[in-house]
C-alpha positions in Angstrom: 30.0 91.0 -19.5 27.6 90.9 -22.3 26.1 94.0 -21.0 29.5 95.9 -20.8 30.3 94.6 -24.0 27.1 95.9 -25.8 27.5 99.6 -24.1 31.0 99.6 -25.3 29.8 98.9 -29.0 27.0 101.6 -28.8 29.6 103.9 -27.5 31.7 103.1 -30.5 29.1 103.3 -32.9 28.0 106.5 -31.7 31.3 108.1 -32.4 32.1 106.2 -35.6 28.7 106.7 -37.3 28.6 102.7 -37.4 24.8 101.3 -38.0 23.7 104.7 -39.0 25.4 105.1 -42.4 24.0 107.1 -45.0 23.2 106.0 -48.5 22.7 108.6 -51.2 19.6 107.9 -53.9 18.5 109.6 -56.8 14.3 110.3 -56.9 12.3 112.5 -58.9 10.3 115.0 -57.3 7.4 117.3 -59.0 8.8 121.1 -58.5 4.8 121.9 -58.6 5.2 124.1 -61.8 2.7 124.0 -64.5 4.9 122.1 -67.0 5.3 119.4 -64.1 9.0 119.4 -64.8 10.8 117.2 -62.3 13.9 117.7 -60.8 16.5 115.2 -59.1 17.1 115.4 -55.6 19.3 113.6 -53.0 17.6 111.8 -50.1 19.4 110.1 -47.1 18.4 106.6 -45.6 19.4 105.7 -42.5 20.0 102.3 -41.2 18.2 101.6 -37.9 18.1 99.0 -35.3 15.5 96.4 -35.8 15.5 94.7 -32.3 15.5 96.6 -29.1 14.9 95.7 -25.2 12.5 97.8 -23.7 12.5 97.7 -19.6 9.0 98.8 -18.5 8.6 100.2 -14.8 5.9 98.5 -13.1 5.6 100.3 -9.5 2.7 102.1 -8.0 4.4 105.4 -6.9 3.3 107.2 -3.7 0.8 110.2 -4.3 2.5 113.5 -4.1 5.7 112.0 -2.6 8.2 113.0 -5.3 11.3 112.3 -3.3 10.1 108.7 -2.5 9.1 108.0 -6.0 12.6 109.2 -7.5 14.4 107.1 -5.2 11.9 104.0 -6.2 12.8 104.8 -9.7 16.6 104.8 -9.1 16.0 101.6 -7.2 14.5 100.2 -10.4 17.1 101.7 -12.6 20.1 100.6 -10.7 18.5 96.8 -10.9 18.1 97.0 -14.5 21.7 98.1 -14.8 23.0 95.4 -12.9 21.0 92.5 -14.4 19.9 93.6 -17.9 20.8 95.4 -21.0 18.4 97.5 -22.4 17.7 100.1 -25.2 14.6 101.9 -23.6 13.1 102.5 -20.2 9.6 103.6 -19.7 7.9 104.8 -16.5 4.2 105.1 -16.0 2.2 108.2 -16.3 3.0 111.2 -13.7 5.4 108.7 -12.1 7.4 111.3 -10.1 4.5 113.1 -8.5 2.5 109.7 -8.3 0.0 111.3 -10.6 -1.5 113.2 -7.8 -4.0 115.0 -9.9 -6.4 112.1 -9.0 -6.9 113.5 -5.2 -9.6 115.5 -4.8 -7.9 117.2 -2.0 -5.3 118.4 -4.6 -6.7 121.5 -6.4 -5.7 122.7 -9.8 -3.7 125.6 -8.1 -2.1 123.0 -6.0 -0.4 121.1 -9.0 2.5 123.5 -9.1 3.7 122.1 -5.9 4.4 118.9 -7.5 5.4 120.1 -10.8 9.2 120.6 -12.1 11.3 122.4 -14.4 13.0 119.7 -16.4 16.1 121.9 -17.3 17.2 122.4 -13.8 15.6 119.6 -11.5 17.8 117.3 -9.6 15.4 114.5 -10.4 15.7 114.7 -14.0 19.5 115.2 -14.1 19.8 112.0 -12.1 17.8 110.0 -15.0 19.8 112.0 -17.6 23.2 110.9 -15.9 21.7 107.0 -16.0 20.6 107.2 -19.4 24.0 108.7 -20.7 25.9 105.8 -18.4 23.6 102.8 -20.0 23.4 104.4 -23.4 19.6 103.9 -23.1 16.6 106.0 -23.9 14.3 106.9 -21.1 10.5 108.1 -21.1 9.9 109.9 -17.7 6.5 110.8 -16.5 6.3 113.8 -14.6 4.2 117.0 -14.0 5.9 120.1 -15.7 5.8 123.7 -15.0 4.6 126.2 -17.4 4.0 129.8 -17.5 0.3 129.5 -16.9 0.0 126.0 -15.3 1.2 122.9 -15.5 1.5 119.8 -18.1 1.2 116.2 -17.7 4.3 115.4 -19.4 6.5 112.4 -20.6 10.2 113.5 -21.0 12.4 112.1 -23.5 16.1 111.4 -23.0 18.1 109.7 -25.7 21.4 107.4 -25.2 23.5 110.3 -24.4 21.5 111.5 -21.5 20.2 114.6 -23.6 16.4 115.3 -23.5 15.2 115.5 -26.8 11.4 116.1 -26.4 8.6 116.6 -24.2 5.3 115.1 -25.1 2.4 116.7 -23.2 -0.9 114.7 -22.8 -3.4 115.6 -25.4 -6.6 114.6 -24.3 -8.0 115.7 -20.8 -11.1 114.5 -18.6 -12.2 114.9 -15.2 -9.0 115.2 -12.7 -6.8 115.7 -15.9 -8.5 119.3 -16.3 -5.9 120.3 -13.6 -3.5 120.2 -16.4 -3.1 122.3 -19.4 -3.8 120.3 -22.5 -1.0 119.3 -25.0 -0.9 121.0 -28.2 1.1 118.5 -30.5 1.6 115.0 -31.8 5.1 115.1 -32.8 7.1 112.2 -33.7 10.7 111.9 -33.0 14.0 110.1 -34.7 16.1 107.5 -32.9 18.6 104.9 -33.8 15.6 102.4 -33.8 13.6 104.4 -36.2 10.6 107.0 -35.8 8.6 106.8 -32.7 5.6 108.4 -31.0 4.2 109.0 -27.6 0.9 109.1 -26.0 -0.1 109.5 -22.5 -2.8 107.3 -20.7 -6.5 108.1 -22.2 -4.8 109.7 -25.5 -5.1 106.0 -26.6 -8.7 105.8 -26.8 -9.2 108.3 -29.5 -8.0 106.5 -32.8 -6.9 109.8 -34.4 -3.9 109.9 -31.9 -2.2 106.4 -33.0 -3.4 107.0 -36.8 -1.7 110.5 -36.7 1.6 109.2 -35.3 1.5 106.2 -37.7 0.8 108.2 -40.8 4.1 110.5 -39.6 6.0 107.2 -39.7 6.1 106.0 -36.3 6.5 102.1 -35.9 6.3 101.9 -32.1 4.2 104.5 -30.0 5.1 104.5 -26.2 2.1 104.8 -23.8 3.1 105.9 -20.3 -0.3 105.4 -18.3 -1.9 105.2 -14.8 -5.4 104.5 -15.6 -7.8 101.9 -16.9 -6.0 98.5 -17.6 -8.5 95.5 -17.5 -9.6 93.5 -20.2 -11.5 96.7 -22.1 -8.1 98.3 -22.4 -6.3 95.1 -23.7 -8.9 94.8 -26.4 -8.2 98.4 -27.4 -4.4 98.2 -27.6 -4.7 95.1 -29.8 -7.0 97.0 -32.0 -4.9 100.1 -32.0 -1.8 98.1 -32.9 -3.5 96.0 -35.3 -5.3 98.8 -37.4 -2.3 100.6 -37.8 0.6 97.9 -38.1 2.5 99.2 -35.3 4.1 98.1 -31.7 2.3 99.8 -28.8 4.3 99.8 -25.4 1.6 100.2 -22.8 3.3 101.2 -19.4 1.1 101.1 -16.0 1.9 100.8 -12.4 0.1 97.3 -12.4 0.8 95.9 -15.9 3.3 95.8 -18.5 1.8 95.3 -22.0 2.9 95.3 -25.5 0.9 94.8 -28.5 2.3 94.0 -31.9 1.2 94.8 -35.7 -0.8 91.9 -36.0 -2.8 92.7 -32.8 -0.9 90.2 -31.0 0.0 90.3 -27.4 3.9 90.2 -27.0 3.9 90.6 -23.2 1.3 91.2 -20.3 2.8 91.1 -17.2 0.9 91.7 -14.2 3.1 90.0 -11.7 2.9 92.1 -8.4 6.1 90.9 -7.2 8.1 92.4 -10.0 9.0 96.0 -10.3 9.8 96.1 -13.8 9.6 93.8 -17.2 12.1 93.6 -19.8 11.0 92.5 -23.5 12.5 92.3 -26.8 10.9 93.5 -30.0 11.5 93.3 -33.7 10.5 96.6 -35.2 11.2 95.2 -38.8 7.9 93.5 -38.3 6.1 97.1 -37.9 6.0 98.5 -41.4 3.6 101.2 -40.2 3.0 103.6 -42.9 4.3 101.1 -45.7 1.7 98.4 -45.7 -1.8 97.1 -44.3 -4.5 99.1 -43.3 -2.5 102.3 -43.9 -1.5 102.0 -47.5 -5.2 100.9 -48.2 -6.9 103.8 -46.5 -9.4 105.8 -49.0 -8.8 109.6 -47.8 -10.4 110.6 -51.2 -13.7 109.9 -49.8 -13.3 110.1 -45.9 -15.5 113.2 -45.4 -17.4 114.6 -42.3 
């Protein structure tokens, strides 16, 4: 009953604009002229959700078996729908194809066999329908077809089931050279504020999380398939602490969330569970408004 009530609320809120109201404020901005005259402009501030519930899929997909992996995901989503009310679902990296690039027998040219066109794939269509029915965001890991190869991609679906973004893995090493490297570090707007996405090894480069934070992200979703031991735990805590953000590290064997203070919110490695559900309070992540971010010294940072 609670889940149904909340879904009805979100449906009404989306129609009426409740919780996303706009307040007009006057600010002074330089017009860039020599006399430095100021002009008044109207800015719009949106109220966003503070607390969100996140389901992290914790299943090892089968290498190269897209049909079986899609069925596994839909089984998880069905269970989530029947037992939980969530705002976001995150799959591991390359979940649809089982991150098949790690297989030595699979060549770079072979990768297109495991790639999809997100606009026409029956797999993504099913995920879109689920997202719309449950009024939830979904981050879906797959291999994506492109004109000159394939990308390691996280597809982003909003509460209406619309695909609103595609993040392609930026940093490639070893078996990942079978992919085309990503070309952007975009952030995205949502009803819970601005968020960013990085995939697996992207987290090893501090520039990734710092860039997304400087662009306003309070939370970064991190689908992954690789390293997830003690070193990674230290890394994720550090990345969250130095940027004042939440990181949602989602691995087939581990659901890890670290908070703006570098503390561990959840570290679920239970092999009997196919997913975990955790609530976070984004009001604790001021991102580019406090802490290490506002105390930076870019005036003296030089290479």
